[in-house]
N, C-alpha and C positions, 0 to 999 in steps of 0.2 A: 465633550466629544473625544478629547484626548484620553480621559479616564475610561470612557466606554471602549475605545480602541485598545487601551492597555489591558482592560479586563478581558476582552475577546482574545487578545494575544496570549494572555496568561492561561486562559482555559484551553486554547488550541495547543499550547506548549505542553500542558498537563496531559491532554488526550494523546498527543503524539508520543509523549514519554511512556504512556501506558501501552500504546499500540506497537511500538517498535520491538519490544522484547518478544511479543507474540509472533510478529512477522518473522523474526530471526530465529525463532525457536528450533526450526528444522535444521538449521545450520550451525547451531551452537554446540559447544562441547558438553559432555555429560558432567554429572556432579563430581566425578573424579578428575575432570579436566584432561582426560586422556583420549577423547574421541567424541564423535557425534552422539547426541542423546537419543533416547528411545523414540521421540517424535520424528527424528530424521530418518530412522530405519522404517518406521511405520509408513511414513510418506513415500519412501522409496518402494516399499512393498506394494503400495497402491498403484504407483506408476508402472511397475513391472508386471503386475498380475495378468493383464489382458495380453500384452505382446508375448510374454513367456508361454502362455497357454496356446496361442496361435502358432508360435514357432515349434512348440512341442508336438502339435497336431500334424504339422507338415513335415517335420524332420524325417520320420520313417520313410517317406515317399521320395527322399533323395536317393535311397539305395535301389538298385535295379534288382528285381526278384531273381532267384535262382531258377534257371530253366532246366529242370531235371526230368528224366523219363524219356523213353524212346519216341513217344508220339506227342510230346509237348513241343509246340512250334518254337523254333529257336531263331527264326529269321526276322524277328520283330524289333531289332535294336532301335530303329528310328522312332517307332511307336513308344518304346520305353524311355528313350532319351527325352522325347517331347514332354512326357509326364514328369520326369525328374527335373527338367529345366523349369517347368511351371512351378513346381514346389519350391525350388530355389528362389525364383523371382517373387513368389508369395512371401517367403521369409524375408527377403530383402525389403519389400514394401513395408511390412510390419516393423522391421528393425529401424528403418528410416524414420517412421512416424514416432516410434518409441524414443529414438535418439533426440528428436526435437523436444518432446515432452519432458524428457529427463533433463535436458539442458536448461529448460525454462523453469524447472522445479525449484522451490525454495530449499529443498533437501540437498545437503552436500553429498549424501550417499547416492542419491539419484543422479546428481551431476557427475559423480565419479563413474557410474555405470553407463553414462552416455558414450564413453570412449569405446568399450568393447561392443556396444550396440552399433557404433559407427563402423567398426571393423566387420561386423556381420553384414551390414548394408553394402559395404564395398565388396566383400568376398562373394556374396550370393547374387550379385547383379549380372544379368545376361550371361549365364554359363555357356560354355561351348566345349564340352568334352568332360570326361571323367575327372581329369586333373582339376578343373574348375569346380566341379561338384565336391570334390574332396576338400578343397580350400574352404568352401562354404561350411562343410561339416566341421572342419577344424576350428573355424571362427565361432561356431555354436558351442563347441567344447570349451573354448577360451572364455566365452560369456558365462557358461555354466560355472566355471571355476571362479570367476569374479563374483557370481551370485552366491556360491558356496562360502567364499571368504567373508562376504558381507553378512551372510546368515550367521556365521560363527560370532561375529562382532555384535550382531543384532541381539542374539540371545544373551550375550554378556552384558548388554545394556538394558536387558529386561524386556526386549521386544520379541515378537514372533519371528521365526525364520522367514527369509525372502523366498519366493517361488523359485524352483529350479527347473531346468530343461529336462522333460521326461513325462511319462504317462500321468503321473500324479498331478501335474499342473493343468492338464487338459480339462476344460470345463464344458458345459453344454453349448455355449456360444461358439467355442472353437470347433466342437464336434459338428455343429450345424454348418459352419463355414467350410470345413474340409469335406463334408458329405457330398456336395456337388462335384468336387474335383474327383473323389473316389468313383462316383458314378460315371464321370466322363472318361476316366482312364480304364474302367472295367477291371476284371470281367464282372458282369452282372449275372442275374439268375439264368437267363437263356444261354448266354455264352458259356457259363460254367457247365451247364448241361451238355453243350456241344463238345467242350473239351473232354468231359468224361466219356462221351460217346466215341470220341476219336481213339480212346484207349481201350474200348470195350470190344473184345473179339466176337461178341454176340451180336453186334450191330451190323446192319447191312448198309451198302452205299446209299440206298434210298433214305434210311434213317438219318444219315449224316447230312444229306442234301435238305431234308425237311428241317433238320436242326439249324442248318445254315440260313434257311429262309426265315425261321423264327428269330434267329439272332440278328439278322439284318433289320428286321422290323423293330426289334428292341433298340438297336443302336440308332435307328432313325428317330425313334421316340426320344432318346436321350438328347440328340442334337436339336430337336425341336424344342425341348424343354429349356435348352440353353440359348435359345434364339436372342433373348434380350440381355444375355450375360456378356462379360468381356470377351473380346475376340480371341485372346490367348487361351481362355478356358475352352471355348468352342473348338479351337484348333486341336486341343488334346483329344476331344471326342471324335473329330473328323479324321485325324491321323490314325486313331485306333480303329475306326470303322474300316478304313482302307486296308489296314493290315489284316483284319479278320476276313475281309472280302477276298484278299489274295489267297488265304487258305482255302476258302470255299471254291474259288475258281479252279484251283489245283484239284480239289476233290471232285468237282463236277467233270473235269477233264478226264481224270482217272476212271470215274464211273462210266463215262462214255466209251473209253478204250476197253475197259473190262467187259462191258455189255457187247461190244463188237467182237472181241476175241472169243467170248463164250458162245456167241450167237452165229451170225453169218460167216465169220472168219474161221470158225472151228473146222470146217471142211473145205474152205476156199482161201487158204493162206497165201496162195500164189497170185491172187488178184492185186492190182495196183492199190486199190483202196485198203486192202488188208495189210499189204506191205507197209503202207503209210501208218496204219495203226500199230504195227509191230515196232516201227521206228519211234513213234510217239511213246509207246510203252517203255522202250528202252530209255528214252530221254527222261521221262517222268520218274522212273524207278531210280535213275542215277541221282535224282534230287531228293530221294527218300520216299517212303510210302505214305507219309502224312498221317494216315490212320490205320488202325489194326485191320479194318474191313478190307483194305487193299493189299494185304499180305498175299492173298491168293493170286494176285496179278502176276507175281513172280513165277509161280508154277504154270499158270495159264499161258503166259508169254513163252516160257520154255517149251511147252508142249505144242503150241500153235505156230510159233515163229522159229522152229528148229533150224530152218535153212537161212535165217537172217545172219548176216555177218556181224561178229562181235566187235 
């Protein structure tokens, strides 16, 4: 019995002795004794691959687009902020998960990268303003620097470079994940056509209103598609729809005013109804013409409402 126990203990000790070096390989020094070995870098690269791809896919959406051009709507800051904040929180979620996996990894390199991942998770959480979004971007830059430093050391150890924050890291899975967000924030096909029509001097008010109707249908379809998705993603689509709707309300109002001033009010500008239309025209024009098709309203108002007080 004692012999049997000793034999079992001897075998167990032998197996443990063989197993421990393998378990510790990812954290041991290289052959030169100056740093982690090749296996440690390879293990870290595996841990970093998916989160870096996801963060790289969402990072460009932290920046607000440049709203250039006379007829490009510029009063949609809430809409754009909502999308930017969603991107930041998506990055925060990915970074937090990566931090946990890196901390539990046997690779000392992965464990070291848990620290900059933690900073990303902190900096990108629930942003409230441009300053917070800038902090999120700065934390990603710091993470990328840590990945670059680790990559240099990995290559020196004979391992492949670690993934870096950028387009090159984005894989098919990350593209698929960000695709729904891009659809929610827009613009999609119908809305792009409407935005182009708003700049086109050859389009009529009716063309624009038809475009608005098509775009609203498109946006309703996007929201329906997101019915079973997270609430914060649906919020991106809903806020965006409300903003586009506000453009269309303005265009419909201007189309009504233009139709009245060119029609019944052309010869009856002194009626109460036409005076109201002249006042509405002045108010709407003070907010901008919204689309090229309504530039003519300036001249029509001047001709028809010549007695209106400025």
